[in-house]
C-alpha positions as CSV (number, residue, x, y, z in Angstrom):
1,M,0.5,-0.4,0.4
2,V,3.3,2.4,0.0
3,S,3.1,5.1,-3.1
4,I,5.9,5.6,-5.3
5,Q,5.5,9.0,-3.9
6,L,5.3,7.9,-0.7
7,F,8.5,5.8,-1.5
8,S,10.4,8.9,-2.9
9,Y,9.8,11.0,-0.1
10,V,11.3,7.9,2.1
11,H,14.6,8.1,0.0
12,W,15.4,11.6,-0.1
13,R,14.3,11.6,3.7
14,F,17.1,9.2,4.6
15,Q,19.3,10.8,2.3
16,Q,18.7,14.2,4.3
17,I,19.3,12.4,7.9
18,K,22.4,10.5,7.0
19,G,24.3,13.7,4.8
20,N,24.5,10.9,2.2
21,K,23.6,11.3,-1.9
22,K,23.4,7.2,-2.3
23,P,19.9,5.9,-2.5
24,F,18.0,5.8,0.9
25,G,20.9,7.6,2.6
26,G,23.4,4.4,1.8
27,M,20.8,2.7,4.3
28,S,20.3,-1.2,3.5
29,V,16.4,-1.1,3.5
30,L,14.2,-4.4,3.6
31,A,11.2,-4.0,2.1
32,V,8.0,-7.0,3.3
33,G,5.3,-7.3,1.4
34,D,3.4,-9.0,-1.1
35,F,1.7,-6.5,-4.6
36,Y,-1.1,-9.1,-5.2
37,Q,-2.5,-7.8,-1.6
38,L,-3.9,-4.2,-1.8
39,P,-2.4,-1.3,-4.3
40,P,-1.8,2.2,-2.5
41,L,-4.6,3.9,-2.4
42,G,-6.5,6.6,-4.8
43,K,-4.6,6.1,-8.0
44,A,-1.4,5.3,-7.4
45,K,0.7,2.4,-9.3
46,P,2.3,-0.2,-6.7
47,L,5.9,0.1,-6.2
48,C,7.1,-2.5,-8.7
49,V,5.3,-1.2,-11.3
50,Y,7.5,0.3,-14.2
51,E,6.0,4.3,-15.1
52,E,8.3,6.1,-17.7
53,D,7.7,9.6,-16.3
54,V,8.0,8.7,-12.0
55,L,11.1,8.8,-10.9
56,D,11.6,5.2,-10.1
57,F,14.0,4.1,-6.9
58,W,12.3,0.4,-6.9
59,K,13.7,-1.0,-10.0
60,D,16.9,-0.6,-10.2
61,N,17.9,-1.2,-6.1
62,F,15.8,-3.9,-5.2
63,Q,16.2,-8.0,-6.1
64,I,13.1,-9.5,-5.1
65,V,13.1,-13.1,-2.5
66,N,10.1,-15.6,-2.5
67,L,9.2,-16.9,1.2
68,T,8.1,-20.4,0.7
69,Q,6.9,-21.0,4.1
70,I,3.3,-20.1,5.1
71,M,2.1,-19.6,8.9
72,R,-1.1,-18.1,8.6
73,Q,-2.9,-21.2,7.5
74,K,-0.1,-23.9,8.5
75,D,-2.6,-26.3,9.7
76,D,-5.0,-26.1,7.0
77,L,-3.2,-27.0,3.5
78,A,-5.9,-27.6,1.7
79,F,-7.1,-23.9,2.3
80,A,-3.6,-22.4,2.4
81,E,-3.0,-24.0,-1.8
82,L,-6.6,-22.5,-2.6
83,L,-5.5,-19.0,-1.4
84,N,-2.1,-19.6,-3.4
85,R,-3.9,-20.1,-6.6
86,M,-6.5,-17.4,-6.2
87,R,-3.9,-14.5,-5.1
88,V,-2.8,-15.1,-8.4
89,K,-6.0,-15.5,-10.6
90,Q,-6.7,-13.2,-13.6
91,K,-9.7,-12.0,-13.8
92,T,-10.2,-13.7,-17.7
93,D,-9.0,-17.1,-15.2
94,T,-11.9,-19.5,-14.4
95,L,-11.7,-21.1,-10.7
96,S,-11.6,-24.7,-10.6
97,D,-14.5,-27.2,-10.1
98,N,-12.6,-28.1,-6.3
99,D,-11.5,-24.7,-5.6
100,R,-15.4,-23.8,-6.3
101,A,-16.3,-26.4,-4.1
102,L,-14.2,-25.6,-1.5
103,L,-15.3,-21.9,-2.1
104,T,-18.8,-23.0,-1.8
105,Q,-18.7,-24.7,1.8
106,A,-18.0,-21.0,3.4
107,V,-21.2,-19.5,1.6
108,I,-23.8,-18.1,3.7
109,D,-26.7,-15.9,3.5
110,I,-25.6,-12.1,5.5
111,K,-28.8,-12.9,7.6
112,D,-27.3,-16.0,8.7
113,S,-23.8,-14.5,9.8
114,P,-22.8,-14.6,13.1
115,L,-22.8,-11.0,14.8
116,D,-19.8,-11.6,17.2
117,V,-17.8,-12.5,14.4
118,L,-15.9,-9.2,12.4
119,H,-17.6,-8.7,8.9
120,I,-15.1,-7.6,6.4
121,F,-16.7,-5.1,3.6
122,T,-15.0,-3.1,1.0
123,S,-17.1,0.4,1.4
124,N,-17.3,2.6,4.4
125,K,-20.9,3.0,3.6
126,E,-21.2,-1.0,4.3
127,V,-19.3,-0.7,7.3
128,D,-21.0,1.8,9.0
129,A,-24.4,0.8,8.3
130,H,-23.3,-2.8,9.8
131,N,-22.0,-1.5,13.0
132,S,-24.9,0.6,13.5
133,A,-27.3,-2.2,12.9
134,T,-25.4,-4.9,15.6
135,V,-25.1,-2.6,18.0
136,A,-28.4,-1.5,18.3
137,A,-29.4,-5.7,17.8
138,L,-26.8,-6.3,21.1
139,H,-27.0,-3.5,23.3
140,S,-30.1,-1.6,24.4
141,D,-28.4,0.5,26.8
142,F,-25.6,2.2,25.0
143,V,-24.4,5.6,25.2
144,K,-24.0,8.4,22.3
145,V,-20.7,10.3,22.0
146,E,-21.3,12.8,20.2
147,A,-18.4,14.5,18.8
148,E,-18.4,18.6,19.9
149,D,-17.1,21.0,17.2
150,Y,-15.6,24.5,18.0
151,T,-14.6,27.3,15.9
152,K,-13.4,30.9,16.3
153,D,-15.8,34.0,16.4
154,P,-14.1,35.7,13.5
155,T,-15.4,39.1,15.3
156,T,-14.3,38.3,19.0
157,W,-12.3,35.4,18.5
158,E,-13.7,33.7,21.4
159,I,-14.3,29.8,21.4
160,M,-17.4,28.9,20.5
161,R,-19.7,25.5,20.0
162,L,-20.9,24.7,16.7
163,G,-24.1,22.5,16.1
164,C,-23.8,19.1,14.2
165,I,-21.3,18.8,11.6
166,N,-21.4,15.7,9.4
167,G,-17.5,15.3,9.3
168,T,-15.5,13.1,6.2
169,N,-14.6,9.5,6.8
170,R,-11.1,11.2,7.8
171,D,-12.1,13.2,10.3
172,L,-12.9,11.4,14.2
173,P,-16.3,10.2,14.3
174,D,-19.7,12.4,14.6
175,C,-20.8,9.8,16.8
176,I,-19.8,6.7,18.9
177,Q,-22.0,4.1,20.2
178,A,-20.7,2.9,23.8
179,A,-21.3,0.3,25.8
180,Q,-19.4,-2.4,27.6
181,G,-18.9,-5.4,25.1
182,V,-19.0,-2.9,22.1
183,R,-15.6,-3.7,20.1
184,V,-14.0,-0.8,18.9
185,M,-11.0,0.1,16.8
186,M,-8.7,2.8,17.3
187,I,-8.4,5.2,14.6
188,R,-5.0,7.6,15.5
189,N,-1.9,6.7,16.3
190,L,-1.6,7.8,19.9
191,D,1.6,6.3,21.4
192,V,2.9,4.1,18.7
193,E,6.3,2.7,21.2
194,D,3.4,1.5,23.4
195,G,0.9,-0.2,20.9
196,I,-1.8,2.5,20.8
197,V,-2.4,2.7,16.9
198,N,-4.7,3.4,14.1
199,G,-6.0,-0.4,13.4
200,T,-5.7,-1.5,17.8
201,F,-8.7,-3.5,18.0
202,G,-10.2,-3.6,21.5
203,T,-14.0,-4.1,23.2
204,I,-15.3,-1.4,25.7
205,A,-14.8,-2.5,29.4
206,N,-15.9,0.5,30.9
207,I,-17.3,3.8,30.8
208,V,-16.2,6.4,33.1
209,T,-18.1,9.5,33.2
210,A,-18.5,12.6,35.4
211,E,-21.3,15.6,35.6
212,Q,-20.6,18.8,33.7
213,N,-22.9,21.4,34.2
214,G,-25.9,19.3,35.1
215,R,-25.5,17.1,33.2
216,T,-23.6,13.4,32.6
217,T,-20.2,13.1,30.1
218,V,-18.1,10.4,29.0
219,K,-14.8,11.5,30.7
220,L,-12.5,7.7,29.7
221,I,-13.5,4.8,27.9
222,G,-11.7,1.9,29.6
223,L,-10.9,-1.1,26.8
224,Q,-9.7,-4.4,27.1
225,L,-7.5,-4.6,24.1
226,D,-7.3,-7.6,21.5
227,N,-3.0,-7.4,21.9
228,P,-2.3,-7.6,25.9
229,T,0.9,-6.0,25.7
230,A,-0.2,-3.1,24.0
231,G,-1.2,0.0,26.4
232,Q,0.9,-0.5,29.4
233,R,1.3,3.6,29.7
234,F,-2.4,4.2,29.3
235,R,-3.6,1.6,32.1
236,K,-2.0,4.2,34.5
237,K,-4.8,6.8,33.2
238,I,-7.1,6.1,36.5
239,K,-5.1,6.5,39.9
240,G,-5.9,3.7,42.0
241,A,-8.0,1.7,39.3
242,T,-7.2,-1.7,39.8
243,D,-8.4,-3.3,36.8
244,N,-5.6,-3.8,34.0
245,L,-7.7,-1.8,31.0
246,V,-6.4,0.8,28.7
247,Y,-8.1,4.2,29.7
248,I,-8.0,6.5,26.4
249,E,-9.0,10.0,26.5
250,W,-10.7,12.9,24.5
251,N,-8.6,13.9,21.4
252,E,-8.9,17.3,19.8
253,E,-7.9,17.8,16.3
254,N,-8.8,20.2,12.7
255,M,-11.2,19.2,10.7
256,K,-11.0,18.5,7.4
257,K,-13.3,21.6,7.1
258,R,-11.5,24.6,7.4
259,G,-11.8,26.3,11.0
260,V,-13.3,24.1,12.9
261,V,-11.4,21.8,15.6
262,R,-13.2,18.5,16.7
263,R,-13.3,16.6,20.1
264,Q,-14.2,12.9,20.2
265,F,-12.5,9.6,21.0
266,P,-10.0,8.1,18.6
267,M,-12.2,5.3,17.8
268,K,-14.8,4.1,15.8
269,L,-17.3,0.5,16.1
270,A,-15.5,-2.6,14.9
271,F,-18.3,-5.2,14.6
272,A,-17.4,-5.1,11.1
273,C,-14.6,-3.0,9.1
274,T,-12.9,-2.5,5.0
275,A,-10.7,-4.8,3.7
276,H,-8.0,-2.1,3.7
277,K,-7.9,-2.5,7.8
278,V,-7.9,-6.3,8.1
279,Q,-4.6,-6.2,5.5
280,G,-2.2,-8.1,7.4
281,M,-4.6,-9.1,10.6
282,T,-5.0,-12.6,11.6
283,M,-8.5,-14.0,13.1
284,Q,-9.5,-17.1,13.9
285,S,-13.2,-16.6,11.9
286,A,-14.7,-13.4,10.1
287,V,-17.3,-12.9,7.4
288,V,-16.3,-11.5,3.9
289,C,-19.0,-9.8,1.6
290,L,-17.5,-10.2,-1.7
291,K,-21.1,-7.6,-3.3
292,R,-18.8,-4.7,-3.8
293,V,-15.4,-5.5,-4.3
294,F,-13.7,-3.0,-7.0
295,E,-9.9,-3.8,-7.4
296,P,-7.8,-6.0,-8.1
297,G,-6.4,-8.1,-4.6
298,M,-9.2,-6.8,-2.8
299,S,-11.1,-10.3,-2.5
300,Y,-8.0,-12.0,-2.0
301,V,-6.9,-9.9,1.3
302,A,-10.3,-10.2,2.6
303,L,-10.6,-14.0,2.2
304,S,-6.9,-14.7,3.4
305,R,-7.2,-12.9,6.8
306,T,-8.4,-16.4,8.7
307,T,-6.5,-19.6,9.7
308,S,-8.7,-22.1,8.5
309,L,-11.7,-22.5,5.7
310,Q,-13.8,-23.8,8.6
311,G,-13.7,-20.3,10.4
312,L,-14.2,-18.1,7.1
313,H,-18.0,-17.3,5.9
314,I,-18.5,-15.8,2.6
315,T,-21.3,-13.8,1.5
316,D,-22.4,-12.6,-2.0
317,F,-20.1,-15.4,-3.5
318,V,-19.3,-14.0,-7.1
319,D,-15.4,-15.9,-8.4
320,K,-15.3,-13.2,-11.2
321,K,-14.7,-10.7,-8.0
322,I,-11.6,-12.4,-7.4
323,Y,-8.5,-11.2,-9.4
324,A,-5.0,-10.3,-9.5
325,D,-3.6,-7.0,-11.3
326,P,-1.8,-8.4,-14.4
327,Q,0.7,-5.3,-14.5
328,I,2.0,-7.4,-10.8
329,T,2.4,-10.4,-12.2
330,A,4.5,-9.0,-15.3
331,A,6.8,-6.4,-12.7
332,L,7.4,-9.3,-10.5
333,Q,8.0,-12.0,-13.6
334,N,10.8,-8.9,-14.5
335,M,12.2,-8.5,-11.2
336,R,15.9,-9.7,-10.2
337,Q,16.3,-13.1,-8.2
338,A,18.1,-12.0,-5.1
339,S,21.0,-14.8,-4.2
340,F,22.2,-15.4,-0.8
341,E,25.2,-17.7,-2.4
342,S,27.8,-14.2,-1.4
343,S,25.9,-13.5,2.1
344,R,25.8,-16.8,3.3
345,P,29.0,-18.5,1.7
346,L,29.9,-21.2,4.1
347,L,26.1,-22.5,4.7
348,Q,25.9,-22.5,1.0
349,H,28.9,-24.4,0.9
350,V,27.5,-27.2,4.1
351,Q,24.4,-28.0,1.6
352,S,26.0,-28.3,-1.4
353,A,29.4,-30.1,-0.5
354,E,29.8,-33.7,0.7
355,Q,30.8,-33.4,4.3
356,T,33.2,-35.9,5.8
357,A,35.1,-36.3,9.1
358,Q,38.5,-35.0,7.9
359,S,37.6,-31.6,7.2
360,L,37.8,-28.9,9.6
361,T,36.1,-25.7,9.4
362,V,37.8,-22.8,11.2
363,I,36.1,-19.4,11.7
364,H,37.4,-16.3,13.1
365,H,35.5,-12.9,14.3
366,N,36.2,-10.2,15.9
367,T,33.3,-9.4,18.1
368,Q,34.0,-6.3,20.3
369,G,32.9,-7.9,23.2
370,L,31.5,-11.1,24.3
371,P,29.5,-9.4,27.3
372,T,28.1,-7.1,24.3
373,H,27.6,-9.9,21.3
374,I,27.2,-13.3,22.9
375,E,23.7,-13.8,22.4
376,D,23.9,-12.4,19.5
377,M,26.7,-14.8,18.3
378,K,24.6,-17.8,19.4
379,C,21.8,-16.8,17.0
380,H,24.4,-16.2,14.0
381,H,23.2,-18.6,11.0
382,E,26.5,-19.1,10.2
383,A,28.8,-19.1,13.1
384,R,28.1,-22.7,14.8
385,L,28.9,-24.5,11.8
386,A,32.4,-23.7,12.7
387,D,34.4,-26.8,13.9
388,V,37.0,-23.9,15.5
389,L,35.6,-20.8,15.9
390,C,37.9,-18.2,17.0
391,I,37.6,-14.7,19.1
392,T,39.3,-12.0,19.2
393,E,38.2,-8.9,21.6
394,T,36.5,-10.7,24.1
395,H,36.3,-8.2,26.7
396,L,37.0,-10.6,29.3
397,S,38.9,-10.8,32.9
398,G,40.0,-12.8,34.8
399,C,40.8,-16.2,34.6
400,I,37.2,-17.7,35.2
401,V,34.8,-18.2,32.8
402,A,30.8,-17.3,33.5
403,P,28.4,-20.2,31.9
404,M,26.7,-17.2,30.0
405,F,29.9,-17.0,27.7
406,Q,30.1,-21.0,27.0
407,L,28.5,-22.1,23.7
408,E,26.6,-25.4,23.8
409,G,28.1,-28.2,22.2
410,Y,32.2,-26.8,22.6
411,N,34.9,-26.8,24.8
412,M,36.0,-22.8,25.3
413,F,39.8,-21.6,25.5
414,T,40.7,-18.5,26.8
415,R,43.2,-16.3,27.0
416,S,42.5,-11.9,28.9
417,R,44.3,-8.9,28.1
418,H,45.6,-8.4,31.8
419,V,48.0,-12.1,31.7
420,S,49.2,-11.6,28.0
421,Y,51.4,-8.8,28.6
422,T,55.2,-9.1,30.8
423,N,56.8,-6.4,29.5
424,Y,54.8,-3.8,28.7
425,P,52.3,-3.5,32.2
426,D,50.6,-0.3,30.4
427,M,48.6,-2.4,28.7
428,T,47.3,-5.2,31.3
429,T,45.1,-1.5,32.3
430,K,43.6,-0.8,28.7
431,A,40.2,-2.3,28.2
432,G,38.9,-4.5,25.8
433,G,41.5,-7.3,24.1
434,G,41.7,-10.9,25.0
435,V,41.1,-14.0,23.1
436,A,39.1,-17.5,23.1
437,V,38.7,-20.2,21.1
438,Y,35.5,-22.8,21.1
439,C,36.2,-26.6,19.7
440,K,33.2,-28.8,19.2
441,S,33.2,-31.5,21.9
442,H,33.7,-34.0,19.7
443,I,37.4,-32.8,18.7
444,Q,40.7,-33.8,20.8
445,A,42.0,-30.3,21.3
446,E,44.8,-29.5,23.8
447,L,45.3,-25.8,24.8
448,R,49.1,-24.6,24.8
449,Q,48.8,-22.2,27.5
450,Y,52.5,-21.5,27.5
451,M,54.6,-21.1,24.7
452,H,58.6,-20.4,24.3
453,N,59.9,-17.1,24.3
454,V,56.5,-15.4,24.1
455,T,55.9,-13.2,26.3
456,D,53.8,-9.9,25.1
457,L,51.3,-11.1,22.4
458,E,47.1,-11.7,22.9
459,F,46.9,-15.1,21.5
460,V,45.7,-18.8,22.2
461,V,46.7,-21.8,20.6
462,V,45.1,-25.2,20.5
463,N,46.7,-28.5,19.6
464,V,43.8,-30.4,17.7
465,G,44.5,-34.0,17.8
466,A,42.0,-35.9,16.7
467,P,39.6,-36.3,14.5
468,V,41.7,-34.3,11.8
469,R,45.8,-33.1,13.1
470,A,46.0,-29.0,12.9
471,V,47.3,-26.2,15.1
472,I,44.9,-23.4,15.6
473,A,46.3,-19.9,16.6
474,A,43.9,-17.1,17.6
475,V,46.0,-13.8,17.5
476,Y,44.6,-10.0,18.5
477,R,47.4,-6.9,17.7
478,P,45.5,-3.8,19.2
479,P,45.8,-0.5,17.0
480,N,48.1,1.2,19.6
481,F,50.3,-1.7,19.9
482,S,53.5,-1.1,17.4
483,L,54.7,-3.1,15.1
484,D,58.4,-2.8,16.8
485,K,56.4,-5.0,20.1
486,F,54.8,-6.7,17.9
487,L,56.7,-8.6,15.5
488,P,59.6,-9.8,17.4
489,N,56.4,-11.8,19.6
490,M,55.1,-12.8,16.7
491,Q,58.1,-14.3,15.0
492,S,58.5,-16.0,18.3
493,L,55.1,-17.6,18.1
494,L,55.7,-19.0,14.6
495,D,58.8,-20.3,15.9
496,S,57.3,-21.9,18.4
497,L,54.6,-23.1,16.4
498,D,57.2,-25.0,14.0
499,M,58.6,-26.8,17.2
500,M,55.1,-28.3,17.7
501,N,55.7,-30.5,14.3
502,Q,52.1,-31.0,13.5
503,Q,51.0,-29.3,10.5
504,P,48.9,-28.0,8.6
505,V,49.0,-24.7,10.8
506,I,46.1,-22.0,10.7
507,V,46.8,-18.5,12.5
508,C,44.1,-16.1,12.2
509,G,42.8,-12.9,13.4
510,D,42.6,-9.4,14.3
511,F,46.3,-8.0,13.2
512,N,45.4,-4.1,12.2
513,E,46.8,-4.3,9.1
514,D,45.4,-3.2,6.0
515,L,45.8,-5.4,3.2
516,L,44.3,-3.3,0.8
517,C,46.0,-0.3,1.4
518,K,49.4,0.6,-1.1
519,G,52.3,0.3,1.0
520,K,54.5,-2.1,3.3
521,K,52.6,-5.2,5.1
522,A,55.3,-6.4,7.4
523,I,53.1,-8.8,9.0
524,Q,51.8,-10.2,6.1
525,E,55.2,-10.5,4.6
526,L,57.1,-12.1,7.9
527,F,54.3,-14.9,7.4
528,Q,54.8,-15.2,4.0
529,S,58.9,-15.2,4.6
530,R,57.6,-18.8,6.7
531,G,56.3,-20.0,4.3
532,Y,52.5,-18.9,4.6
533,S,49.8,-17.8,2.7
534,Q,47.4,-15.5,3.5
535,L,43.9,-16.5,1.9
536,V,41.1,-13.5,2.8
537,T,40.6,-11.3,-0.3
538,A,38.1,-9.2,0.3
539,A,37.5,-6.2,2.5
540,T,36.4,-7.3,6.7
541,T,35.0,-4.2,8.2
542,E,32.9,-1.7,7.9
543,K,35.3,0.3,6.0
544,Q,36.0,-1.6,3.6
545,T,39.3,-3.1,4.5
546,L,41.3,-6.1,5.3
547,I,42.7,-6.6,9.2
548,D,41.1,-9.9,9.7
549,H,43.6,-12.4,8.4
550,I,44.0,-16.0,8.1
551,Y,47.1,-17.9,7.3
552,I,47.8,-21.3,6.5
553,S,51.5,-23.5,6.3
554,R,49.6,-25.7,3.6
555,P,47.6,-23.8,1.2
556,H,47.1,-26.8,-1.0
557,T,44.8,-28.4,2.2
558,F,42.1,-25.3,2.5
559,L,38.5,-26.0,0.1
560,Q,37.4,-22.4,0.6
561,S,38.1,-19.3,2.4
562,G,35.8,-15.9,2.6
563,V,34.1,-13.3,4.6
564,L,30.7,-14.1,5.9
565,Q,28.0,-11.5,7.2
566,T,27.1,-10.2,10.6
567,Y,25.1,-7.3,12.2
568,Y,26.4,-6.8,15.3
569,S,29.9,-6.3,15.0
570,Y,32.0,-3.5,12.7
571,H,34.2,-7.0,11.7
572,S,32.9,-9.2,9.6
573,P,33.6,-13.2,10.4
574,V,36.4,-15.2,7.7
575,Y,36.6,-18.3,7.8
576,C,38.3,-21.5,5.8
577,V,37.2,-25.1,5.4
578,L,40.2,-27.5,5.3
579,N,39.9,-30.9,3.2
580,L,43.0,-32.8,5.7
581,L,42.3,-36.4,3.7
């Protein structure tokens, strides 16, 4: 329902906020929705439909991903498949006999429709008529809450009360028939964070009145919202109230009629509502009237709100009222398909390659703090594919690691910054740093705690003995630790790794040496002089620098390497898969 004009405004606003002339200010935009549902209001075309004379930010910037898992009708497969066919049905297509038979099961006469079930119509006129009739049928004790309209006297500039004014559909309602048990819907965004927004449904459970100028007026309306988590701040409107209701006050806003201000509760009756209002909603049961369907996708939206065919009731059924916009079909067929091979390379490798007991997957990631990002890392879609997961900048201190930093199915080996430096005590007082290595439980791994002549280096070395043989070292070089201090200790570590007499040796970490910039690369040259190859070739940080490296002593043993994606760190994880047959 987002128009091209609104989408253009979002693009320009992002450019303003970010100070960036790239599309959408350089921000990543994930647009989620279904173009086969209701089009934008008015005569605007859907975003995916290209128009020659209209500024377009969709065609060149977005790729399509088709979701395959159905959630709303997951327990009624036949109904879900029927809806999928209805979703793309063209006006010239006819329903199959089987589809017609299924839908006919839900057809009823409007006079037999259950009053306590939401009715879905296509026009506000039908909605208003049904709401008024239902209130009259179910409630004899309702209170009419009339809107109060005011204007300024052009002569005295005093505020004066006007008589009854007929508002438009965009104004607050002329009158609300309120009673306990009446279904209502909010029609204004009162508090987005608190969930009191346009389209929030609830039931009137209390009407608070007060005496004013000798007459009884409604002061507050207490709602039992369908969403129990919404309206936490609005539950405290009445001091000392023991109920759990959300109390709504009068709202005041300008009417469409110039110079008139209206006071009214920002809600309307909701025994019925339009198809536009229910888009995105899920319900157990609904009555859908197809009598006045006037645009593509409207029937599909209305009919697809219930979780099962059993909960659907249809009145005025005409199969020609079910149709999609042919422009949508053509536009989606022409959209570029998104590929996830580059964003999930390790997952793609695992799914496509035959995994053997003789392969080893090593991942290195600078997490910028396990205390901050351990839960993010646990949820990472590829990090848990690692046999050996090397972490730099753990920000852990002390010798004992809290259980929250353990990963299920892994053994953890750590070294904090404060025990890593002997000759540079100032480094031990600086925050951050630290290295950890997680090895899967089935891997026979031994921590090499002390390495000969290595005194001032943040590192962890693990000797893997089974089911494959390898030596894994994770190293972190702080950006403020000079090469003059770092290189001798790195040299000593490589000497010690050689003396372990086990191959291959993998050394990974954040070395804070950008391999993509020009100039001398002392760390890489040191490794190359010792026969190591560096596997990572793409940028590993948001600033497009390559400072996270993987060095291997026997490059012919690796099958694949690269950079993974993450949302929670400045650094991207890097990985390699070794074939140790």
